[in-house]
Structure formats: structure tokens, C-alpha cells
VEXNUDREN-906460 format. One record per residue: x, y, z of N, C-alpha, C, O in turn; residue in three letters. Coordinates in steps of 0.1 Angstrom, whole numbers, padded with zeros to 4 digits, always signed. Example, Ala and Ser with C-alpha at 12.3 -4.5 7.8 and 13.67 -1.06 7.14 Angstrom:
BEGIN
+0132-0057+0078+0123-0045+0078+0132-0033+0078+0142-0033+0085ALA/+0128-0022+0071+0137-0011+0071+0129+0000+0079+0134+0011+0080SER/
REM end
This chain:
BEGIN
+0008-0012+0000+0000+0000+0000+0009+0012+0000+0010+0019-0010PHE/+0014+0016+0011+0024+0027+0012+0038+0020+0014+0039+0010+0021PHE/+0048+0026+0009+0061+0021+0011+0068+0028+0023+0079+0024+0026HIS/+0062+0038+0028+0067+0044+0040+0063+0036+0053+0053+0029+0053GLU/+0071+0037+0063+0068+0031+0076+0059+0041+0083+0062+0052+0085ARG/+0047+0036+0088+0038+0044+0095+0036+0038+0109+0035+0026+0110VAL/+0035+0046+0119+0033+0041+0132+0023+0049+0140+0021+0060+0137ALA/+0016+0042+0149+0007+0048+0159+0014+0048+0172+0020+0038+0176LEU/+0014+0059+0179+0020+0059+0192+0010+0055+0203-0001+0060+0204ALA/+0015+0045+0211+0007+0040+0223+0016+0041+0235+0028+0038+0233PHE/+0011+0043+0247+0019+0042+0259+0023+0027+0261+0017+0018+0256PRO/+0035+0025+0267+0039+0012+0270+0029+0004+0278+0023+0010+0288LYS/+0027-0008+0274+0017-0016+0282+0003-0013+0279-0006-0018+0286GLY/+0000-0006+0268-0014-0002+0265-0022-0015+0260-0016-0022+0252SER/-0034-0017+0265-0042-0028+0260-0046-0027+0246-0051-0037+0240PRO/-0045-0015+0240-0050-0013+0226-0040-0017+0216-0044-0019+0204TRP/-0028-0019+0219-0017-0023+0209-0021-0036+0202-0021-0037+0190ILE/-0024-0046+0210-0028-0059+0204-0040-0058+0196-0041-0065+0185GLU/-0050-0051+0200-0063-0049+0193-0060-0043+0179-0065-0047+0169HIS/-0052-0032+0179-0049-0025+0166-0040-0035+0157-0043-0035+0145PHE/-0031-0042+0163-0023-0051+0155-0032-0062+0148-0030-0065+0136ASN/-0041-0067+0155-0050-0077+0150-0058-0071+0139-0060-0078+0128ILE/-0064-0060+0141-0073-0054+0131-0065-0050+0118-0070-0052+0107GLU/-0053-0044+0120-0045-0041+0108-0042-0053+0100-0042-0053+0088ILE/-0038-0064+0107-0035-0076+0101-0047-0082+0093-0045-0087+0082LYS/-0059-0081+0099-0071-0085+0092-0074-0077+0080-0078-0083+0069ARG/-0072-0064+0081-0074-0055+0069-0065-0059+0058-0069-0059+0046ILE/-0052-0061+0061-0042-0064+0051-0045-0078+0045-0044-0080+0032LEU/-0049-0088+0053-0051-0101+0048-0064-0102+0039-0065-0110+0030GLN/-0074-0093+0042-0086-0093+0035-0085-0086+0021-0093-0087+0013ALA/-0074-0079+0020-0071-0072+0007-0079-0058+0006-0081-0053-0005GLY/-0083-0053+0018-0091-0041+0017-0082-0029+0013-0087-0019+0006LEU/-0069-0029+0016-0061-0018+0011-0059-0018-0004-0059-0008-0010THR/-0058-0030-0010-0057-0031-0024-0070-0027-0031-0070-0020-0041GLU/-0082-0031-0025-0095-0027-0030-0096-0012-0030-0101-0006-0040LYS/-0092-0006-0019-0093+0009-0018-0084+0015-0028-0088+0025-0034PHE/-0072+0010-0030-0063+0015-0040-0069+0015-0054-0067+0024-0062LYS/-0075+0003-0057-0081+0002-0071-0093+0012-0073-0094+0017-0084GLN/-0101+0014-0062-0113+0022-0064-0110+0037-0063-0116+0045-0070ASP/-0100+0041-0055-0099+0055-0052-0085+0061-0056-0084+0073-0055HIS/-0076+0053-0059-0062+0058-0062-0061+0063-0076-0068+0058-0085TRP/-0054+0074-0078-0052+0079-0092-0044+0068-0100-0036+0060-0095PRO/-0045+0069-0113-0038+0059-0122-0023+0062-0121-0018+0073-0118SER/-0015+0051-0124-0001+0052-0124+0004+0062-0135-0001+0062-0146GLU/+0014+0070-0131+0021+0079-0141+0035+0081-0136+0040+0074-0127ASP/+0042+0090-0143+0056+0092-0139+0058+0097-0125+0069+0095-0119GLU/+0048+0105-0120+0050+0110-0106+0049+0098-0096+0057+0098-0086CYS/+0040+0089-0098+0039+0077-0089+0052+0069-0089+0055+0063-0079SER/+0058+0068-0101+0070+0060-0102+0081+0066-0093+0088+0059-0086VAL/+0083+0080-0095+0093+0086-0087+0090+0087-0072+0099+0088-0064SER/+0077+0087-0069+0073+0088-0055+0077+0075-0047+0079+0075-0035ALA/+0077+0064-0055+0081+0051-0049+0096+0049-0048+0100+0039-0043ARG/+0103+0059-0053+0117+0057-0053+0123+0051-0065+0134+0047-0066GLY/+0115+0050-0076+0119+0044-0088+0128+0054-0096+0130+0065-0091GLY/+0132+0050-0108+0140+0059-0116+0130+0068-0124+0123+0063-0132THR/+0131+0081-0121+0123+0090-0129+0132+0098-0137+0144+0097-0137GLY/+0126+0107-0145+0135+0116-0153+0140+0127-0144+0133+0132-0135THR/+0152+0131-0147+0158+0142-0140+0160+0154-0149+0162+0152-0161THR/+0160+0166-0144+0163+0177-0152+0174+0185-0147+0177+0185-0135ALA/+0182+0191-0156+0193+0200-0152+0188+0213-0147+0180+0219-0154VAL/+0192+0217-0135+0188+0230-0129+0199+0240-0132+0211+0238-0128VAL/+0196+0251-0138+0206+0261-0140+0204+0273-0131+0194+0273-0123SER/+0213+0282-0131+0212+0294-0123+0200+0302-0126+0194+0308-0117VAL/+0196+0302-0138+0183+0310-0142+0171+0304-0136+0161+0311-0132LEU/+0171+0290-0134+0160+0284-0127+0159+0288-0112+0149+0288-0106ASP/+0171+0291-0107+0172+0295-0092+0171+0310-0090+0173+0314-0079MET/+0168+0317-0100+0169+0332-0100+0160+0337-0089+0164+0346-0081GLN/+0148+0332-0088+0138+0337-0077+0144+0334-0063+0142+0343-0054GLY/+0150+0323-0061+0156+0320-0048+0167+0330-0045+0168+0335-0033SER/+0175+0334-0055+0185+0344-0052+0179+0358-0049+0185+0365-0040PHE/+0169+0361-0056+0162+0374-0053+0157+0374-0038+0159+0384-0031TYR/+0151+0363-0034+0146+0363-0020+0158+0363-0010+0157+0370+0000ILE/+0168+0356-0013+0180+0356-0005+0186+0370-0003+0189+0375+0008LEU/+0188+0377-0015+0193+0391-0014+0184+0401-0007+0188+0410-0001PHE/+0171+0399-0009+0161+0407-0003+0162+0405+0012+0162+0415+0020PHE/+0163+0393+0017+0165+0390+0031+0177+0396+0037+0177+0402+0048GLY/+0188+0395+0030+0201+0401+0034+0200+0416+0035+0205+0422+0045ILE/+0193+0422+0025+0192+0437+0025+0183+0441+0037+0187+0451+0044THR/+0172+0434+0040+0164+0438+0051+0171+0436+0064+0170+0445+0073VAL/+0179+0426+0065+0187+0424+0078+0197+0435+0080+0199+0439+0091ALA/+0204+0439+0069+0214+0450+0070+0207+0463+0074+0212+0471+0081LEU/+0195+0465+0068+0188+0478+0071+0184+0478+0086+0185+0488+0093LEU/+0179+0467+0091+0175+0466+0105+0188+0467+0114+0187+0474+0124ILE/+0199+0461+0110+0211+0463+0118+0215+0478+0118+0219+0483+0129LEU/+0215+0484+0107+0218+0499+0106+0209+0507+0115+0214+0516+0122LEU/+0196+0504+0114+0186+0511+0123+0190+0509+0138+0189+0519+0145PHE/+0193+0497+0141+0196+0494+0156+0209+0502+0160+0209+0507+0171GLU/+0219+0502+0151+0231+0509+0155+0229+0524+0156+0234+0530+0165LEU/+0221+0530+0147+0217+0544+0148+0210+0547+0161+0212+0556+0168VAL/+0200+0538+0164+0192+0541+0176+0200+0539+0189+0198+0546+0199MET/+0210+0530+0189+0218+0528+0200+0227+0540+0202+0230+0544+0214ARG/+0232+0545+0191+0241+0557+0192+0233+0569+0198+0238+0576+0206LYS/+0220+0570+0194+0212+0581+0200+0210+0579+0215+0210+0589+0222LYS/+0207+0567+0219+0204+0564+0233+0217+0566+0241+0216+0572+0252VAL/+0228+0562+0236+0241+0563+0244+0244+0578+0244+0250+0582+0255VAL/+0242+0586+0234+0245+0600+0234+0237+0608+0244+0241+0618+0250SER/+0224+0604+0247+0216+0610+0257+0220+0607+0271+0220+0615+0280ARG/+0223+0594+0273+0226+0589+0286+0238+0579+0285+0236+0568+0283ASP/+0250+0585+0287+0262+0576+0285+0263+0564+0294+0269+0554+0291PRO/+0257+0565+0306+0258+0554+0315+0245+0546+0315+0237+0547+0325SER/+0243+0539+0305+0231+0531+0304+0230+0520+0315+0220+0519+0321ILE/+0242+0514+0317+0242+0504+0328+0246+0511+0341+0257+0516+0342ILE/+0237+0511+0350+0239+0518+0363+0240+0507+0374+0233+0497+0374LYS/+0249+0510+0384+0250+0500+0395+0237+0500+0403+0230+0510+0404PRO/+0234+0489+0409+0222+0487+0417+0225+0494+0431+0234+0490+0438TYR/+0216+0503+0434+0216+0509+0447+0203+0508+0454+0193+0513+0449THR/+0202+0500+0465+0189+0498+0471+0184+0511+0479+0173+0511+0485PRO/
REM end
């Protein structure tokens, strides 16, 4: 049915573990998963082959294909630098008003 490993979490010693194991085994032995797959699953195509880990077609990715990613990266770097510049300017203003920002504790 699925090639991935799927698990349900139960506490240790739970009485439900054996019940679930029995029912899942019965479903698999009765072929209900195959019947569901035949009735409701989409037909096989190249996507289903690659999803199972088969050999699919691969495409060469160029820098032009990644252009949007680079735009987002440079936008993020620019925003981060602007925020850093803003924080440095604000810190300079605060320090110029009150040079002793850190004051000793006096009860």
C-alpha cells in the first residue's frame, strides 16, 4: 500500500496495541487496502514511479531556474542589514543622551 513506515504511538503496556495489530493484520489479509487503492487511487504515471523511489526523469537545474531564490536571499540580506543599521543608529542616539546606560544597583 504505502512504502513508508507508518506508526501509531501508544503508551507502554497499553491494552490497545494488540487490538490494533490484529485489526490491521485482518485488513491487510482481506485485501481491503488493495481494493481501496483500485477504487480511489489515481492511475499510475511518472509521478507515482518517482514517489516510490523508482527511476524518474531528472532535469538539469541552471542558475536561471534558481533566480527567484537568489532574489529572495538578497532581499532578506538587505532587510537584515537595514535593521542592523537602524539598531546601530538608535543605540548611538540612546548612548549620546545617557552615556551610563548600565547603572549600578543601589537599594
